[in-house]
N, C-alpha and C positions, 0 to 999 in steps of 0.2 A: 177268584176266577177273573179272566179278562173278558168279563160276559159278552159286551159286544162283538169284540173279534171273533171269539168261538162260535156264537151264534150266527154270524157272519160265513163265518168258514161252514158250518155244517148246512147252513142253508145253501149256500152256493154248490156244496157238492152234491145234495139234493137235485138242484136244478141241471147241473152241467155233466153229470155221471154218463148219461146217455151219449154226449159228445165224448168224453172224455174216454170211452171203452176203445176208440179209436188207436189210443198209443198202449192200450193194454191194461188199463184199470178202469176202474168204475165198478156198479153191481151193488149188492147188498139188499135192495129192495125186494128181489123176487124171495129171499130167505128170511127177511125182515133182521138180518145182523149186519153190522159194519165191523163187528172184530173178526180176527185173526182165524184162517182156518187151519185146523190140525190135523194131524194125520190120524185117521179113523180107521180101526180095524175092523168096524163093520162095514169099511167100504174097500177092504182089501188095501188099506196103507193109505188111498187118497185122500187128501186133506179137504175136510167138510167144517163149515161153521157149527155144525151141531155137535160136534165132537168135544167141544168147551162145554156145553150144557150137561153132557154126561158124566164130565171131570168133576163140574159142581156138585153132581149128585152123589158122587162117587166119596167127595170129601167132608160130605155132611150126614149126620146121622139121620134116618127117616124120620119126617116130621109131619104132623097132621094139621093142617088147614092154618099153616104159619102167616105172620104179618109180613110182608117182606117189602123192601124199598130197594128200588134200582138206581142208582145214583148216577144218572148218565145212561139212561134207558133206551137212546136211538131209536130204533124203528120197534121196538116192544117185543122183537123175537125171544130174548131169554125171558123175561115175564110169562110169556103165553108159554113157553117149554117147560117153566117150572110150574106153572099153574095147570097143566096137563098132567103134571106126575103127581103133584102134592094138592091139589087145591089152596084154598086159603084168599086173603086179600093182598093185592099187589099195589103199588103207587110208583110208577116211573116220574123220573126226572130229567127234562131235557131244556137247554135254552134255546131249541132251533124249532121255530114254528113249524116247518116244512116238515121235519122228523115226525113232531108230536101230531100233525094230521094224518101223516102215513101210518102211524101207530093206532091212532083212535079208528081210523077204519078198519084196520088189520083187527084190533079186538071187537069191533063190533061184529064182523063178519065170521069171527071164531065164536059168536055167544057169549063173550067173557065181559061184558061192559058191566055187569053188576059187580064183579070181584076185581077186575083190573082198572087202573086209571091212569092218564099221564098229565103231569103238569108242566108249564112252562115254567120253569124255576131252577135258581141255582141250588146245588147239593151244598152250598154253604150255610143256605139257611134251609134246612129241610122240614119238614112239616112235624108235627109233636111226636108222632110214635105213641107208645115204645114198638119197635120192630124186631121180631125174631131174628131177622136174618137183613143183611145190609150187604147188598151186591154193587161193587166199583169195577165194570170191566172196562179198560182201555178209557178210563174217564179223567182219574186222577192226574193224569199225564198232563192234561189242560190247567190244573190247578197252579196259582202262582205262589200260593201257600199252602203246602199239602198240610203242614201241622194244625193250621185253621180247619182245613177242610175236612180231617180227620176229626179233629175235635169236635166239630160240629155233628157230626156224623155218630159218633160214638156217644155223644149225649141223647140220643135218641134210639139208643140200642137196650133192648130189654134186657134186665138181668137172666144171664145164661145165654144171653144172643149172640152170634154169631157174624164178624163182617170177612167179607171176602172181598179181597183186591187182585185183580189180574191185570196185569200192564208190563210195558217196556220198561226195565232198569238197567241203566248203564252200570259198567265195570269201570273201575279207576282208571283204566288205560285210555277210555273213549274220550275222555276232558281234553277239550281243546283241538278236537278232530274236525276235519271239514265235513265229514257225515254227519257227527252229531250236530253240528251247526246246521246243516241243511235240512236234518230231521226235525229239529226244534223251530225252526222259522217255519217249515211247509207245514207243519202238523200244530202250529199254535200253543207249542208246549210249553209249560210254566217252570216249575224248578226242576222237574225230572229228576224225581230220587231214586237213589239206589235201594237194594234191599236191605243193606244195612241201617239206612235212613229210617225207611218204613219199621223195620223190627224195634228199633229206639223207642220210634215214634208212641208204638204200641204200647209198649213196655211204662212210658211216661204216662200213658191213659190207664194204665192198669188193665191191658188187655192181654191175655195169653196167647202167643203164636202155638197154635194145635196143628198145623199143617203149612209146611214150606216146599213147594213142588216146582221145579224147574222144566218149564215145558217147551223150551228152546229146540230140543232135538226133535219134536213133531212139528216146527214150524217148517214150511217148504219153500224157503227163499229160491228166487232163482240162481242162476251161476252169474257168476260175476261179470262174463262174458256178455249175458243179456242184459244185466243192468248197465252194462255200460253204452249198449247199442239204445237201450230205452231212454237214458238219461240223454244221449245225443238227440233223439226223436222229440224229445220232451222240451228239451229248450228250443229245437225248430219251430214246434207248434207253437209254443209262446212268445216266439219272436214274429213268427207269420201272422198271427190272430191277434191285432191290436184290442184286444177287449179284457177290461179288468177282470169282470167276472171269471172269464175263461182262463185268464192268466193265474188268478187266484189259486183256481181248480190244479192248473199245472202245477203250481208252487207246492200244493198239496202231495201231488203225485210224486213229485220230485222229492219231495219229503219222505215218501214212502218207498222210492227206491235206494235212498241213502239209509232208511231203517232196514231195509234187506240186505245190503252190504255190511252194515254193523252186526246184524245177526250172523250173516255168512263169515264174518272173520273174528267171532266170539266176543265181540265189543258192547254188546246188548244182549242181554239175557231176557226171556218172556217168561215170567215167573207167576205161580198162584200163591198166595199168602193167604192163609185163614187165621184171625184172631177170635178169641173168645173172651166174653166179660165174665166175671165171677157170678154165679147165679145170687147172690144176696149183695149185690154190688150197684151202687149208681142208680138207685129207686126215685131218690129226690131229684136228683138231676135230671132225669129223664122228664120226672114231673114237671117240673118248671118250665118245660118246652112244649106240654101237650097245651 
């Protein structure tokens, strides 16, 4: 991971999102999530950030008091949602001091401090575990070397444990497009793997893919006309406000608009992958990382 760049990216977003709402973006702190809103049958099809938590629970067998690692925990919303369902012990990793502060406050307010913690730390060097469940929601997109990241996480996955990756995964035709370049630059993306690359990596790590779900149809990108208008407004705002931090946030939002266009045109897919370690495998590897 490009630690300093990603940390600065999220710290700036935390500070500037209130201003950035003027051009149609920002938010997340009210729901403690920074991941994608998805069409939610509980909300008459309206996109909600909590829909993903329901999907995570649907894809995983009922668990009792699991040990969970959230690799890229953001504001802590996913950990709190799963802790409410299952109990257990949760460790979240983030590079952002600002996000960690918000998450720790929310955890204390929810009365979960004894079971949920946040560490300012890279997911390339996770704590030893072992963990029954590892969740990486829209976080591996920032990895410069996803194989290294997945290997580090797999090393602390308990025998029989599951790893869930939810992320944007480009199709082959997206390569070389202006929108993909804007998205990668604006969101500080690293290698940005495809579905096929993740599947091959899981196989090389002796993990079996037990669920593969395309959530793209549940995303709610704006119309192409709206995207064009907001792109123009974004550029105007970045030109008029000569502040590096603000321009950095505008670049992030421009990347988000590019992502919406990629989703709208089918060049990007939003996927949920679940991989499982065989029950008798990798005990020794996990113990070496304790």
